[in-house]
N, C-alpha and C positions, 0 to 999 in steps of 0.2 A: 706398825702395830696391827695385829690381827689375831684371829683365833676362831672359836666356835661360831661367832656371829657371821652372817652372810656378808661377803664383801663384794665391792664393785670393781671388777678387773680394770675397766677403763679408767676409773679414778686412780687406781694404784699406779698404772703406767703413766698417767698424766702427772701425778705428783712427783714421781721419780724422774721423769723427763725434765721437769722444771728444776729439780734439785741436782741434776747430774754434775754441773760445774762446781757446785759447792759441797757435794756429798763428802768427799775425802777429808776436808777440813773440819766438817761438823760431826762425822760419825766416829766419835772417840770410843764409845762403847763397842761398836762393831769391830774396830781395829784390835782392841784389847782381847775381845772374845775370840777373834780369829786366831790370834797368836796362841792363846791357851788351847784352842781346839786342835790346831796343827801339831802342837807339842805332844798330844796324845799319840801321834803316829810314831814317836820315838820308841814306844813300847811294843810296836807291832812290826813283825818281819814281813815286809811287802816289797815286791818289785813290779809294780803295776806298769802295764804298757799303755793303757788307755784310762784316763781319769776324767770324771765328769764333775764340774763345779756347778751345782744346782742353785740358781738365783745368784749368779756371779756378781751382778752389779758392776762396779768399776774394776773388778778383777783382783781384789786384794788376796783372796784365797787362791785364785788361779795362779798368780805370780808366785805365791809361797809354795804351792805344789810343784810348779815347774822348776823352781830352784831346788826343792827337796828331791825330786825325781827327774833329773835332766834328760833322761832317755825316754821319758814317757810323753805321750801326746795328751794334752789337756784340752778339754772342751769347756769353754766358758759360756754357760747358757743362761740367758736372762730374757724376760719378755719385753724389757725396755731398751730399745736400740740406742738412745742417747747415753744411757749408763754404760753399755758395752763400748761405745766409741770413746768414752772418756779415758779408758785405760790406755788408749793409743795417743793421748795428748798429755803426757806428763809435764809438769811445770818445773820441777827441780832437776838439776843435772844428775843427781843420784838416781832419781826415779827414771830418768831417760836412759841411763846406763843399765839399770835393772830391767827395764822394759825391753831394751835391745837384746840382752842376754836371753830373756825368757820368751820374747815375742814369737820366735820361729816355732816354738813348741805349743803355742796356744792358738786354738781355733775358736773364734767367736760364733755363736749360734743364737739367733734371736728367736725364742720359742717359749711356749708355756710349759713349765715343769709338771703340769697336770696332764700334758699330752706330749710326751717326748718323741721327737722325730728320729729315734735311734732304733737300731735292730736289737731285738731281745738277746740278752747275754753278751753284749758287745763291750761292756765296761768292767774293768777290774776293781776300781775304787770310785765310789760316789761320795762327794763331800758337799755339805750345805751349811753355810755359816749365816745364822740369823735371817733365814729366808722362808722357811717352811710355814711360819705363822702368817705369811701373806697369802697362803693358799685359801681358796674358797671352799676346799674340801681336803683336809689334811690326809684323809685316807687315800685320796686319788694321787697325791704327790708321793706318798710312801710306796704305794703300789707301783707307780711308774718307775721309781728308783729300783724296786725289787726286780721288776721285769728286765730293766736295762742291765742289771748286774749279771755277770757270769756266775756259775756255781762256785762257791768258795770266795766270792767277792765281798768287799767290805763297804758298809754304809756308815759314814761318820757325819754327825750333824750337831748343830746347836740351834736352839730356838728359845722363845720367850715363854715364861711361866706366868701363872695367874696374878702374882704380886707385882708384876711390871707396871710401873706408873700408877701404883695404887693411890699415891697422894694426889696426883692430878685427877684421877677418876673420882675420888671422893669430893674433891673441891669443885669439880665441874658438874656434879650430878644435879639433876633437876628435882622437883618435888616428888617425882615418881621413881627416883633413884637411877634414872637413865643418864648416861654420860657419852660424849663423843669418843672417849677412850675405848679401844677395843677390849674384848675379853680374850683370854689366852688359855690354851689347853694344859691341863695338869700333867706333871711328869709321869705319873703312873698310867694315865690314859694314853700317853704317847707310847709308853712301853708296851701296853696291852695291844695297841694298834699294830706295832711292829710284829708282835707274835701272831696276831690274826692274819697279817699279810703273808707270813711264812718265814720271817727271819728267825734265826736261831739264837736263843739266849741273849736278848738285848741287855746291854749294861747302861744304866741310866744314872746320872749324877745331877746335882743341883747346887747352885751357889747364888748368893744375893750380892749384887754390887750396888753400893749407894754412892751416887754422885751428888755433889752439893753445888748450889749456885748462889750468887749474891742476890740476884733478882730473878723473879719468875719470868720476866720478859726474855732473859737470856736462855732459859730452858725452851721456851716456845720458839725462839729464833733458831735454836739448834735443831729442834724437831722439824721445822719447816725446811731448813737448809739441807737436811738429810732425807727429805721426802717422807718422813714418818708422821704424817697427819692422817686424820680420820678418813677411811675409805669405806665406811659402812654403806651397804646397799640401801636404797630408798631415798626419799626426799631429804635434803639437807636443811635442818632447822635454822631459822634466823637467830643469830647470836646478837642480842641487844647489848647496849652499853651497861644496863643493869646487870645482865648475866656476867659480863666481863668484870665489872666491879666486884660482884659477889665472889667470883672465882679468885681474884687477887686477895680479897679479904680473908677468905677461908684458908688459902694456902699460906698466907702470912702468919697464921696461928701456929704453923709447924716450924717456924724459924727457931734454930738452936745454934748458939755460939755465932750468931750473925749470919748463918747460912741456911738455905732452904734445901731439904733432902729430896732426892729422886731415887726411887728403888727400881732396880732391874733384876728380875728373877731369871737366871740363865739356866737352861736345861741343856746338858750335854748327853749325847747318846751314841752308841755304836752297836752294830749288829752285823752278823755274817749271814750271807745267803748259803744255806746248807749245800754241801757237796752233792747230796742225793735228795731228790724231791719226789713227791708222789706223781705217778703217771696220771695225766689228765686227758679228757676228751676234748674235742674241738670247741665245745661250749663251756669249757672251764671246769667241768665236774671231775673230782678226783676218782681214780679207779683203784679199788682195793681188791686184791685177789685172795679168795679163800680156798684153801686146799682141803679136800675131804680127808678125814682121818684114815690113816692106813690100817688095814686089817693085819693082825698078827699072824 
């Protein structure tokens, strides 16, 4: 969970490291969104040689990309090393076979996607599944993807929108309206950011997924098991028994047909790096050439 609010990178890595072994079984929404995200590649004619999976986690998207483009080299990049290592420890025989087939084409890189250790223009396709909202500065992550892509390269991503976990945010808010649940960037703002970065004609889509639980404790357990717990920067407030009881009481009021709803606003986007770009100076300023009018 992340967004406009300032986040603590060390907390993010620590939470995901603790959740590495349980992530795949708990991240139901991430698996479904990843499937829907990669399906969008069916409509695009691509033959990428080098693919970057930004915020790869346990490698769900990386494995799907390696299967889709068997001749490509896939870079699975994530800042949490235990999550990257988890891909190489499949538990089921089917997963073991799939990892064997794709493993030779996937290279694990432990790095921050706000500071990519890649040469500019070295990537043909950059993909990010539900990871960009963990950035401490979304514009930094988008900019890094832009720089890494070659001219004509594609950036395909999914991220979370403002209505994500809105029920939990409302139920856990204090007297000042503050909640440990993160805030998330609006779809239109993400699209505008892509344009400002230099991407051409970004296409943005949004859908809402509603998952239901019998008990609130089941939701909280899944969030912990997938590493999706609060990583807001600053002191962590003490959560008292009274606060917890109030949270459960408020959330219980949302029960419908015996189930508790949980909303996830999913933003999908894709944008191309233009074939031609402005000439820039060493300090990043664009150079525009004006020709004097010709005399007749």
